C-alpha positions as CSV (number, residue, x, y, z in Angstrom):
1,M,-201.9,145.7,-43.7
2,K,-198.2,146.3,-43.4
3,T,-196.8,148.7,-40.8
4,Y,-193.4,150.4,-41.2
5,F,-191.4,152.4,-38.6
6,R,-190.6,155.9,-39.8
7,G,-188.8,157.5,-36.9
8,V,-189.2,159.3,-33.6
9,I,-190.5,162.9,-33.4
10,N,-189.0,165.1,-30.7
11,G,-186.9,162.2,-29.4
12,N,-185.2,162.4,-26.1
13,L,-182.1,160.3,-25.5
14,T,-181.3,158.8,-22.1
15,F,-179.3,155.9,-20.7
16,D,-179.2,153.8,-17.5
17,E,-176.4,152.7,-15.3
18,S,-175.9,149.6,-17.5
19,L,-175.2,152.1,-20.4
20,N,-178.4,151.0,-22.3
21,V,-179.4,154.0,-24.5
22,Y,-183.1,154.8,-24.7
23,I,-185.1,157.0,-27.0
24,E,-188.4,158.5,-25.8
25,G,-190.9,160.5,-27.9
26,L,-193.6,160.1,-30.6
27,F,-192.9,156.9,-32.5
28,S,-194.2,157.5,-36.0
29,Y,-195.5,154.6,-38.3
30,E,-196.6,154.3,-41.8
31,N,-199.5,151.8,-42.4
32,I,-200.0,150.5,-45.9
33,E,-203.2,148.7,-46.8
34,E,-203.3,146.9,-50.2
35,I,-206.7,147.3,-51.9
36,K,-207.4,145.2,-55.0
37,C,-209.2,147.2,-57.7
38,Y,-211.5,145.6,-60.3
39,D,-213.5,147.0,-63.3
40,E,-217.3,146.8,-63.6
41,N,-217.1,143.3,-65.0
42,G,-215.1,142.0,-62.1
43,N,-211.8,141.9,-63.9
44,F,-208.7,142.6,-61.7
45,L,-207.0,145.8,-62.6
46,F,-204.3,146.7,-60.1
47,I,-203.5,147.0,-56.4
48,H,-203.9,150.4,-54.8
49,E,-201.9,151.2,-51.7
50,K,-203.7,153.2,-49.1
51,K,-201.3,154.9,-46.7
52,T,-202.1,156.2,-43.3
53,Y,-199.9,157.5,-40.5
54,T,-200.1,156.8,-36.8
55,G,-198.1,157.8,-33.8
56,E,-197.5,156.5,-30.3
57,E,-195.8,158.1,-27.3
58,K,-193.3,155.5,-25.9
59,K,-189.8,154.7,-24.8
60,D,-187.5,151.9,-26.0
61,K,-183.8,151.0,-26.4
62,I,-182.4,152.3,-29.6
63,I,-181.0,148.9,-30.4
64,N,-184.6,147.6,-30.5
65,V,-185.9,150.4,-32.7
66,F,-183.2,151.2,-35.3
67,S,-181.3,149.1,-37.7
68,K,-177.8,148.0,-36.8
69,N,-176.2,150.2,-39.5
70,K,-177.4,153.2,-37.6
71,I,-175.9,152.1,-34.3
72,R,-172.2,152.4,-33.3
73,K,-170.7,150.1,-30.6
74,S,-168.0,151.8,-28.6
75,V,-165.7,150.9,-25.8
76,F,-166.6,152.7,-22.6
77,Q,-164.5,152.8,-19.4
78,T,-166.0,153.5,-16.0
79,N,-164.4,153.0,-12.6
80,F,-161.3,151.3,-14.2
81,D,-163.4,148.7,-16.0
82,F,-164.3,148.3,-19.6
83,R,-167.7,147.6,-21.3
84,F,-169.7,148.6,-24.4
85,I,-172.1,151.4,-25.1
86,E,-174.2,151.4,-28.3
87,T,-175.1,154.9,-29.6
88,F,-176.0,156.5,-32.9
89,Y,-173.2,157.4,-35.2
90,S,-172.5,160.9,-33.9
91,S,-169.7,163.3,-34.7
92,T,-170.7,166.8,-33.6
93,F,-170.8,168.2,-30.1
94,D,-174.6,168.9,-30.4
95,E,-175.3,165.3,-31.5
96,L,-173.3,163.8,-28.6
97,N,-174.8,166.3,-26.1
98,K,-178.3,164.9,-26.8
99,Y,-177.6,161.9,-24.6
100,N,-177.8,163.9,-21.3
101,W,-174.6,162.5,-20.0
102,Q,-174.9,164.6,-16.8
103,Q,-177.7,162.5,-15.4
104,L,-175.2,159.9,-14.3
105,G,-172.3,162.2,-13.6
106,Y,-170.6,162.1,-17.0
107,N,-169.6,165.2,-19.1
108,L,-169.0,165.8,-22.7
109,T,-165.8,167.8,-23.4
110,H,-163.2,168.6,-25.9
111,T,-160.6,165.8,-26.1
112,E,-157.7,168.1,-25.6
113,E,-159.1,169.9,-22.6
114,F,-157.8,167.4,-20.0
115,N,-154.7,166.3,-22.0
116,N,-152.9,169.5,-23.0
117,Y,-152.4,171.9,-20.2
118,D,-149.6,172.6,-17.6
119,K,-149.4,170.0,-14.9
120,D,-148.8,172.6,-12.2
121,Y,-152.1,174.1,-13.0
122,R,-153.8,170.9,-11.9
123,I,-152.0,171.0,-8.6
124,K,-152.3,174.7,-7.7
125,H,-156.0,174.9,-8.5
126,N,-156.9,171.4,-7.2
127,Y,-158.2,170.5,-10.6
128,P,-160.1,167.3,-10.4
129,V,-158.6,164.2,-12.2
130,V,-161.1,162.8,-14.7
131,E,-161.5,159.4,-16.2
132,H,-161.7,159.3,-20.0
133,C,-164.7,157.1,-20.5
134,M,-165.2,157.2,-24.3
135,F,-163.8,158.9,-27.3
136,G,-166.9,159.8,-29.2
137,S,-165.1,161.3,-32.1
138,R,-161.7,162.9,-33.0
139,K,-162.6,166.0,-31.2
140,Y,-164.9,165.1,-28.3
141,S,-164.7,162.8,-25.3
142,I,-166.9,161.6,-22.5
143,V,-165.3,162.1,-19.1
144,R,-166.2,161.7,-15.4
145,K,-164.6,162.9,-12.2
146,Y,-163.1,160.0,-10.2
147,G,-164.0,161.6,-6.9
148,K,-163.3,159.2,-4.0
149,N,-163.0,156.4,-6.5
150,I,-159.5,157.5,-7.2
151,I,-158.4,155.7,-4.0
152,N,-159.4,152.4,-5.6
153,F,-156.8,152.7,-8.3
154,D,-154.8,149.5,-8.6
155,Y,-152.7,149.3,-11.8
156,K,-152.5,145.5,-11.8
157,K,-156.2,145.1,-11.5
158,Y,-156.8,147.9,-14.1
159,K,-154.4,146.2,-16.6
160,F,-156.1,142.8,-15.9
161,N,-159.5,144.4,-16.7
162,K,-158.1,145.8,-19.9
163,D,-156.4,142.6,-21.0
164,N,-159.4,140.5,-20.2
165,F,-161.7,142.8,-22.2
166,I,-159.4,142.7,-25.2
167,K,-159.2,138.9,-24.9
168,N,-162.9,138.7,-25.2
169,N,-163.2,141.5,-27.8
170,P,-160.0,141.4,-29.9
171,E,-161.5,143.5,-32.7
172,Y,-161.7,146.4,-30.2
173,K,-158.1,146.2,-29.0
174,E,-156.9,149.5,-30.5
175,E,-159.8,151.5,-29.1
176,T,-159.4,149.9,-25.7
177,E,-155.6,150.4,-25.6
178,H,-156.0,154.0,-26.5
179,I,-158.4,154.7,-23.7
180,F,-156.2,152.8,-21.3
181,E,-153.0,154.7,-22.2
182,Q,-154.8,158.1,-22.1
183,N,-156.0,157.4,-18.6
184,L,-152.6,156.3,-17.4
185,K,-151.2,159.7,-18.6
186,L,-153.9,161.6,-16.7
187,L,-153.3,159.4,-13.5
188,S,-149.6,159.8,-13.6
189,D,-150.0,163.6,-13.8
190,Y,-152.4,163.5,-10.9
191,F,-150.1,161.3,-8.8
192,M,-147.1,163.4,-9.9
193,C,-145.0,160.6,-11.3
194,S,-144.1,159.0,-14.6
195,V,-146.3,156.4,-16.3
196,K,-143.5,153.9,-15.8
197,H,-143.4,154.5,-12.1
198,L,-147.2,154.3,-11.9
199,K,-147.0,150.8,-13.4
200,S,-144.2,149.6,-11.1
201,D,-144.4,147.9,-7.7
202,K,-142.7,150.9,-6.3
203,F,-145.8,153.1,-6.7
204,N,-147.5,153.8,-3.4
205,I,-150.8,155.6,-3.7
206,R,-150.7,156.8,-0.1
207,E,-147.3,158.4,-0.5
208,S,-148.5,160.0,-3.8
209,F,-151.5,161.6,-2.1
210,I,-149.2,163.1,0.6
211,K,-146.7,164.3,-2.1
212,R,-149.6,166.0,-4.0
213,L,-151.0,167.6,-0.9
214,N,-147.6,169.0,0.1
215,K,-147.0,170.3,-3.4
216,K,-150.4,172.0,-3.4
217,I,-149.8,173.7,0.0
218,N,-146.4,175.0,-1.1
219,S,-147.8,176.2,-4.4
220,Y,-150.5,178.3,-2.5
221,D,-147.7,179.8,-0.3
222,T,-146.0,181.1,-3.4
223,V,-149.1,182.6,-5.1
């Protein structure tokens, strides 16, 4: 008897801290039993396929369950480091939202939301700086608030992480560079300096925090 995987019914997608994506639900299988048929004289006629269907509630990594042509390998940045995440080919907001990003502090958002608004708005309203983790499609991105991790920013170390990742995965250079440059723009806005200054030895994170705090205080006084 041959058994074929058909799909997962009511599948729920989750992932762990290592970015392994899992699917949990009713795993459906098709079982095919080949039965040889003969006439009354014992002469072979044909093979009849008897099909039955079974299901099993379980959880497994999607890379263990589905063929590679259904899985997309994407660059994923977290805490200024680069790694991979393997997901289904997804393009709509609803498809990407099935991964329950919030369970580990990530959020699905429109790509433009953290890129195209007035810089003073971020300062006046203490808008949190976010890390662009993954560009899931042309319209949507996965982001996460830096929180206290923002104090760990070190451009030289960040660039080393990026260059080393590209060295080991040259075919993902364009995707990695894009994420890197987008995050530098967001960080330069947060620290109230140019990207060029952010990259230079003159950048001082402590001075930038003080400058930002003073700007916020003065902005509140004028509201």
